[in-house]
C-alpha positions in Angstrom: 26.3 34.9 2.2 28.3 37.9 3.1 32.1 37.9 3.2 34.6 40.3 4.7 38.3 40.0 3.7 41.4 41.1 5.5 45.0 40.6 4.6 45.1 36.8 5.2 41.6 35.6 6.0 38.0 35.7 4.9 35.1 36.1 7.4 31.8 34.5 6.3 28.4 35.3 7.7 24.9 34.2 6.6 22.4 31.4 6.5 21.2 29.1 3.7 18.0 27.0 3.8 17.3 23.7 2.1 20.8 22.1 2.1 20.5 18.6 0.7 22.4 16.0 2.9 23.3 18.8 5.3 23.0 16.5 8.2 25.6 14.1 6.9 28.0 16.4 4.9 31.6 16.7 6.2 32.4 19.7 4.0 30.4 22.5 2.5 30.9 24.7 -0.6 29.9 28.2 0.5 29.2 30.9 -2.1 29.8 34.3 -0.7 30.3 37.8 -2.2 33.8 39.2 -1.5 32.9 42.4 -3.5 29.2 43.3 -3.4 30.0 46.4 -5.6 30.9 43.9 -8.4 27.5 42.2 -8.2 27.6 38.5 -9.2 31.2 38.9 -10.3 32.2 39.1 -6.7 30.7 35.7 -5.8 33.4 33.3 -4.7 33.2 29.7 -3.6 34.8 28.6 -0.4 35.5 25.0 0.9 34.4 25.0 4.5 34.8 21.8 6.7 31.9 20.9 8.9 33.9 21.4 12.1 34.9 24.9 11.3 34.1 27.2 14.3 31.0 29.3 13.7 29.4 26.8 11.2 26.2 25.3 12.6 23.7 22.8 11.2 20.1 23.4 11.9 17.4 20.7 12.4 16.2 18.4 9.6 13.1 19.5 7.7 10.1 17.2 8.0 9.6 16.8 4.3 6.9 15.3 2.1 9.2 13.1 0.1 12.9 12.0 -0.3 12.9 11.5 3.5 16.0 9.3 3.4 18.0 12.4 2.4 18.4 15.1 5.1 17.5 18.7 4.3 18.8 21.3 6.8 19.7 25.0 7.1 23.3 25.9 7.5 24.3 29.0 9.6 27.7 30.7 9.4 28.6 33.2 12.2 32.0 34.9 11.8 33.4 31.8 10.1 37.1 32.5 9.4 38.7 30.7 6.5 42.1 31.3 4.8 42.9 32.2 1.2 43.6 28.5 0.6 39.9 27.7 1.2 38.9 29.5 -2.1 37.8 26.9 -4.7 39.1 28.0 -8.1 39.4 31.7 -8.6 38.1 34.6 -6.6 35.0 36.1 -8.3 34.3 32.9 -10.3 31.8 31.4 -7.9 28.7 32.3 -10.0 30.2 30.6 -13.0 30.9 27.5 -11.1 27.4 27.4 -9.6 25.7 27.8 -12.9 27.9 25.1 -14.5 27.0 22.7 -11.7 23.3 23.5 -11.8 23.1 22.8 -15.6 24.9 19.5 -15.2 22.8 18.6 -12.1 19.6 18.8 -14.2 20.7 15.7 -16.1 21.1 13.9 -12.8 17.7 15.0 -11.5 16.3 13.9 -14.9 17.8 10.5 -14.3 16.5 10.4 -10.7 12.9 11.2 -11.9 13.2 8.6 -14.6 14.1 6.0 -12.0 11.1 7.0 -9.9 8.8 6.8 -13.0 10.2 3.4 -13.9 9.9 2.1 -10.4 6.3 3.3 -10.1 5.4 1.8 -13.5 6.9 -1.6 -12.7 5.1 -1.7 -9.3 1.9 -0.8 -11.1 2.4 -3.5 -13.7 3.1 -6.2 -11.1 0.0 -5.3 -9.2 -2.3 -5.1 -12.2 -1.1 -8.4 -13.5 -2.0 -10.1 -10.1 -5.2 -8.3 -9.1 -8.3 -9.8 -10.6 -11.8 -8.3 -11.0 -14.8 -9.8 -12.7 -12.9 -13.0 -13.5 -9.9 -11.4 -15.2 -6.7 -9.5 -14.4 -7.4 -5.8 -14.2 -4.6 -5.1 -16.7 -6.7 -7.0 -19.3 -9.4 -4.4 -19.3 -8.8 -2.2 -22.4 -8.9 1.1 -20.5 -6.2 -0.1 -18.2 -4.1 -1.4 -21.1 -4.3 2.0 -22.7 -3.3 3.8 -19.6 -0.3 1.6 -19.1 0.7 2.0 -22.7 0.6 5.8 -22.4 2.8 5.9 -19.4 5.3 3.4 -21.0 5.5 5.7 -24.0 6.2 8.8 -21.9 8.9 7.0 -19.8 10.7 5.8 -22.9 10.6 9.3 -24.4 11.9 10.9 -21.2 14.7 8.2 -21.1 15.9 9.2 -24.5 16.0 12.9 -23.6 18.0 12.1 -20.4 20.4 9.9 -22.3 20.9 12.4 -25.1 21.6 15.3 -22.6 24.2 13.0 -20.9 25.7 12.1 -24.2 26.1 15.7 -25.2 27.7 16.6 -21.8 30.1 13.7 -22.1 31.1 14.7 -25.6 31.8 18.3 -24.4 29.0 19.7 -26.7 26.3 22.3 -25.7 23.7 20.6 -23.5 21.9 23.3 -21.5 18.7 23.2 -23.5 18.7 19.4 -23.6 19.4 19.1 -19.9 16.4 21.4 -19.2 14.2 19.4 -21.5 15.3 16.1 -19.9 14.6 17.3 -16.4 11.3 18.8 -17.4 10.1 15.7 -19.2 11.3 13.3 -16.6 9.7 15.2 -13.7 6.4 15.3 -15.5 6.4 11.6 -16.3 7.4 10.7 -12.8 4.3 12.5 -11.5 2.2 10.9 -14.2 3.5 7.4 -13.5 3.2 7.7 -9.7 -0.3 9.2 -9.9 -1.4 6.7 -12.4 -0.1 3.9 -10.3 -2.3 5.0 -7.4 -5.3 5.3 -9.7 -4.8 1.8 -11.2 -4.2 0.2 -7.8 -7.3 1.7 -6.3 -7.7 2.0 -2.6 -4.5 0.1 -1.8 -2.6 2.7 -3.7 -3.0 5.0 -0.8 -1.8 2.4 1.7 1.8 2.4 3.1 1.8 -1.3 2.7 2.4 -0.7 -1.0 5.0 1.5 -2.7 2.7 3.7 -4.7 2.2 6.5 -2.2 6.0 6.7 -1.6 6.7 7.1 -5.3 4.1 9.8 -5.4 5.7 11.7 -2.5 9.2 11.3 -3.8 8.5 12.5 -7.3 7.2 16.0 -6.4 10.7 17.4 -5.6 11.6 16.9 -9.3 9.5 19.8 -10.3 11.1 22.0 -7.6 14.9 21.6 -7.1 17.7 22.3 -9.6 15.3 24.8 -11.2 11.5 24.7 -11.1 9.3 23.6 -14.1 8.9 27.3 -15.1 12.6 27.9 -14.9 13.2 24.9 -17.3 10.6 26.3 -19.7 12.3 29.7 -19.6 15.7 28.1 -20.2 14.4 26.2 -23.2 12.7 29.3 -24.6 15.9 31.4 -24.2 17.9 28.7 -26.1 15.3 28.5 -28.8 15.3 32.3 -29.4 19.1 32.3 -29.5 19.1 29.5 -32.0 16.7 31.2 -34.4 17.8 34.8 -34.1 
């Protein structure tokens, strides 16, 4: 976003896509550069109420998954805000954004862990009930092995998420662990949801069962709060710093 400052007010202009819960939010944190010549050190965070003149919410995106959460663009046209609207200090917006992003990855890891667990439990319930050739399908060794592999990966991801949260709670460095937790949890969410469809067979594609919804909802975990490749780069950067 662009920002022009006069003696008492700031004027904000710009647009931002993919605002989570934009349709319901009553207040927005807007990051705008008050001094472009300073680069990222000019980025400042402003608290802008939804009813501020010049702030408009665009239509909801018709998304693949997480459809219960609105995703909208937000447009700012000559939005005037006072000095009191600055959150924290002028020029510290980038710092605040990165801190929030790093912490948010733990939350996304937990979200993906929940999707993985939900998909796994739905799969187990179905395979314990469904019978073929005179026995439950979970009793076929191949199915047992697939279930065991997913359970193993879910438990590993759970420990990564809990560890990252523990480090954050204790005020210790956690950026690498948060990236690992999000990466692992998003991968196992995809694995658990996909495996659930495979193990359920044709009904896994039906909206009468939860499998296809788990599959749609998990995909965002590899995209927001930093893509899979961003997590890998973050982990690699931390590793090099630790060993140099």
